[in-house]
N, C-alpha and C positions, 0 to 999 in steps of 0.2 A: 390435612384436608383443605385448609385455607390456601395453602400453596398451590395445590392442584386446581381448585376452583378458580383462583385468580388467573392461572395459566389458561384454563379453558375459556374463560371470557376474553382475555386480552389477545391471544394469539389469532383467533379469527378476525378480530378487529383490525389487527396489524396487517394481516394479509389482504383484507378487503380494501383498506386505505392504500396499501402499497400498489394494488393493481387498478383500482377504479377511481381513486380520487384524482381530481384535476391537479395539475402540477402546483398551482397557487394554494390549493387546499392542503395537499401534501407537504409543501414547504411550511405552512403555518403549523401543521400537526408536529412535524419533526422540530421546529423552533419551539413549540410548547415543551416537548420533551427536554430539549436543550436547556431551556430556561428552568425547569424543574431539577434537572441534573445539576445545573450551575449553582443553584441555591444550596443544594447539599454539599457540593464541592467547597463552597465558600463557608459553609458552616464547619466543615471538616478543617479547612484552612485556620479558621478562627479557633477551633480546638487545639491546633498546634501552636497557638500563641500569636497568630498573625492577624492583621486587620486589613483585609483586602478592600478595594474601592468597588463596593457592590454595585452601585448604580451604573457606573462606567462599564463594569463587566457585562451587565445585561444590555447596555446600549451597544457594546462592541459585538456581543453575540447577534443582535439584531441586524447590525451592519453586515456581518458575515453572510447571513441568510439572504439579505437583500441582494448583495453582490452575486451570490451563487444562483438566486432565482433569476437574476437578470441574464447571467449566462445560460442557465437552462432555457430561458425563453427563447433565446437565439438558436439553441440546439434543437429545441422542439419543433417537430413538423406542424404543429398546430398554433404557432404563435401568430399574433396579430401585430402588424407594423406599428400602428399608433399606440397600443399598449406597450409594446417593447420599447418605444422611444420614451415613453413617460417613465417606465421603470429604468431604463438606462440612465436617464437624467438623475433620478434619485440615487441609483446605484453608484454613479460617479462620485457624488458627495460622501456616501458610505465608504466607498474605497479610499477616498482621501483620509477620512477619519481613522480608518483601520491603519493606514500607512503611519499616521501621526500618533497612534496609540501609545507606543512606548514612550515617546517624548512627553505626551500629555500626563502619563502616569508618573514619570520622573519628575516633572515640574511640580505636579500636585503632592508628591511625596516629601517635598521639601518642608511641608507644614507638619510633618510627623514628629511626635515626641515620644521617646528619645529618637535622635536622627539615626540611631543605629537600625530602627524599623523602616526606614525609608527604603532601602534596597529590597529586603525580603517582601515588604507589603506590595511594592510595585511590581516585583517579579512574579509573585503569586497570583496576582491580578491578571498580569500579561499571559501567564501560562494557560489561563482558561480558553484562550483563542484557538491554539492548536490542540488542546487536549479534548475540548468539547465542541468548540465552534467549527473549526475546519473538519474535524473527524466526522460529524454528524451532517454538516453541509455537503460533504462528499457524496452522501447518498442521494441528496436532492440532484446533484450533478448527474450521476449515473442514471437516475430515475427519469431524467428529461429525455433520454434517448428512448425510442420506441420499443426497444427490447430491454430496457434497464431494469424494470420491475422484476423480471424473472431471474436475472442475474442476482439482484439484491436478495431475492427469496433464498437463492442458492447459497449466498454468503451467510445468511442467517441460519440456514439449515445446518451448514458446516459448524457454526459456533455452538448451536444447541446439541448437535450430535457429539462433538467433542466434549462439551461440559457434562453431558449425561454419561458418557463412558468413563470420564475421569472420576466422576462421583461414585459410580457402582463398583468399578474395578478398584479404585482406591479403598473403598470401604471393605471389599472382600479380600483383597490380597495385598493391599498397601503396606509396606514395611519400612522402606527407605524414604526419610523425609526429603522433601524437595527444597523447601525454604522455611525451616522451623522458626526462624525469627520473625517471619512476615506472616506465614500461614501454616501453622502446625498441622493442619489437617490434610494437606496436599502431600502427595507421595510420588516418587519417580515412576512407580507402577502405573498409577493413574494418569500421569503425564503422558507416558508412552502409549497407553491405551487411547488416549484422547486423540494423539497424532495419528495413530493408526485407523481409529474410527473415522476421523475427518477424511483422510485420504481415501478410504474405502467409499464413503458417502460421495465425495467428489467425483470418483470414477463412474459410480453408478448413476449419478445425477446427470452426467455429461453424456454417457452412452445411451441413456433413455431420454434424451432432451426432447425429441419430437413426441413420443408418447406422453410425456409430462406436459408439453405445450398443448396437445390435443385435449388432454384430460381438463386442463385449466380453461380452454375454450369452450368445452362443453357445458361447464358450470357457469359460464359468463364472465369470468375473471379476466381473460384475454380476449380482446376484440379483433378478429382477423382483419388484416389490412391486405387490400388487393394492390400489388405493386405491378401487375403485369401491363397496366395502361401506360407506364413510362419507363419500364425496364425492357431493354431490346430483346432480351432472350427469355422474358418471363420471370417467374420467381426462381431463384437459384435452388440447386439441389443442396440437400443437407451434407455439410462437410464437418464431421466431428473433430473436435480439437485433439492434438496428439496426446496420447496417454502419459507420457513423461511431463508434458506441460501441465496437464490436469493434476497429476501427482505433486508437482512443485507448487501449483496454486493451492491445493488442499493443505500441504504442509505449511506454507507461509502463512495462510489465514489462521490455521491453528495455533502455530507458535505466537503469532501476534495476539490472538484471543487469550491465550494463557498468560501472556506477559500483561495484558491489560487487567486481567483479574488480579494478579500479583501486585500490580502498581496500586490498584485501589485498596487492596488489603494493607499495603504499606502505608498509605495515607491515613487510613482509618486507625491502624495499630499506633502511628505516630501521635495521633491525637487522642488516643484512649477511647475510641468510638467503636462500638460493635456493629452497628448498621448506619448506613448513610442517611437513613430516614425511616418512616413508618407508613408511607402512602400506600404501599402495596401489601396487602394482608398476606403473611406467610413468606414475602419476599424481601422485606425490608424497604429500602428507598429506591427511587428511579436509578440512581447511580449504580446501586448493587446489581440491577438487572442489565444495565447496558454497559457495564465496565469492560467486559470481553469485546463487545462490539465497537467501542471507541477505538480500540486498536485495530481490530479486524477490518473495519469499513474502509479506512484509507488504503490498506494493503489491497483489499478487493478492488477499489477504485483503480488503483494503479495497474492492476493486472488487466482490468477491463479496457482502460485507455490504451495500454501498451501493447497487448497481444490478444486478449481474448474477446474483444468486442466484435471483431470480424466473424468469428466462429458463432457468436450468439446471434448475430444478423441471420446467418444461414439457418440457425436452429429455428428462429421465429418464422422465417419466410418459406422453409422448406415445405413441400407437399407431402 
């Protein structure tokens, strides 16, 4: 019951923030999630016998989001030049610190005792940047596009659909263990069901993109944008993404999500930890809830920037 109630409260809040929060607020909200997940990650690292540089890790995460927000400001159609210049100035220093981060960590690690801890402590501290920082910050980058919120919702829906299918199919017919050393409850049957469900969900979501867009507009989540004033031919017609490309997208996001789940299970099992935290009743910690998204979000961001972005623009603008 606690698990269901928590989901009922959180999911609408996530969707509202995704669509309606201004970019600066959305960035702060995602940064807050990143810092909470980072604390749990660092606790797990400590359970594995390591001593990460906690304060530096938090500082580096803030720098990642500052740099990403600056990039998002330049992408966003609503940016103000004065604000962007101020943010860009701060982001330039943040970027410099990020580039210097491995050197800073290794220099500070010389104070570790015994010295055999210097490399693992600095390495586990640096790993937080790609694992949590870059991963979640990629959502801010995609969100900065006028059509990015709907795409991020699609990625989340694929992750949730695959996770749900794996859970119920695995419980019902799961026999062959997927990774018994890491997560004894996961089965190959559940894994295959998860991939199939995610692919089916992706095909349906993309085929019915315009009705979904219209439904979200009617409830006020998507604000219609009139592009006819500066588009020579008016708003473009809807051009659906090729089905093979959508299938590949759904499969890649699902595989990444399942790997993210397994990786977090590996970290917890190595440290003898059952849950990453207890912040979310019935769900464990923040890291327990976003472990799949940490791997799926960068994959989704890559697909958006590489091939799917143009199709999503037609989805949003089509009449």
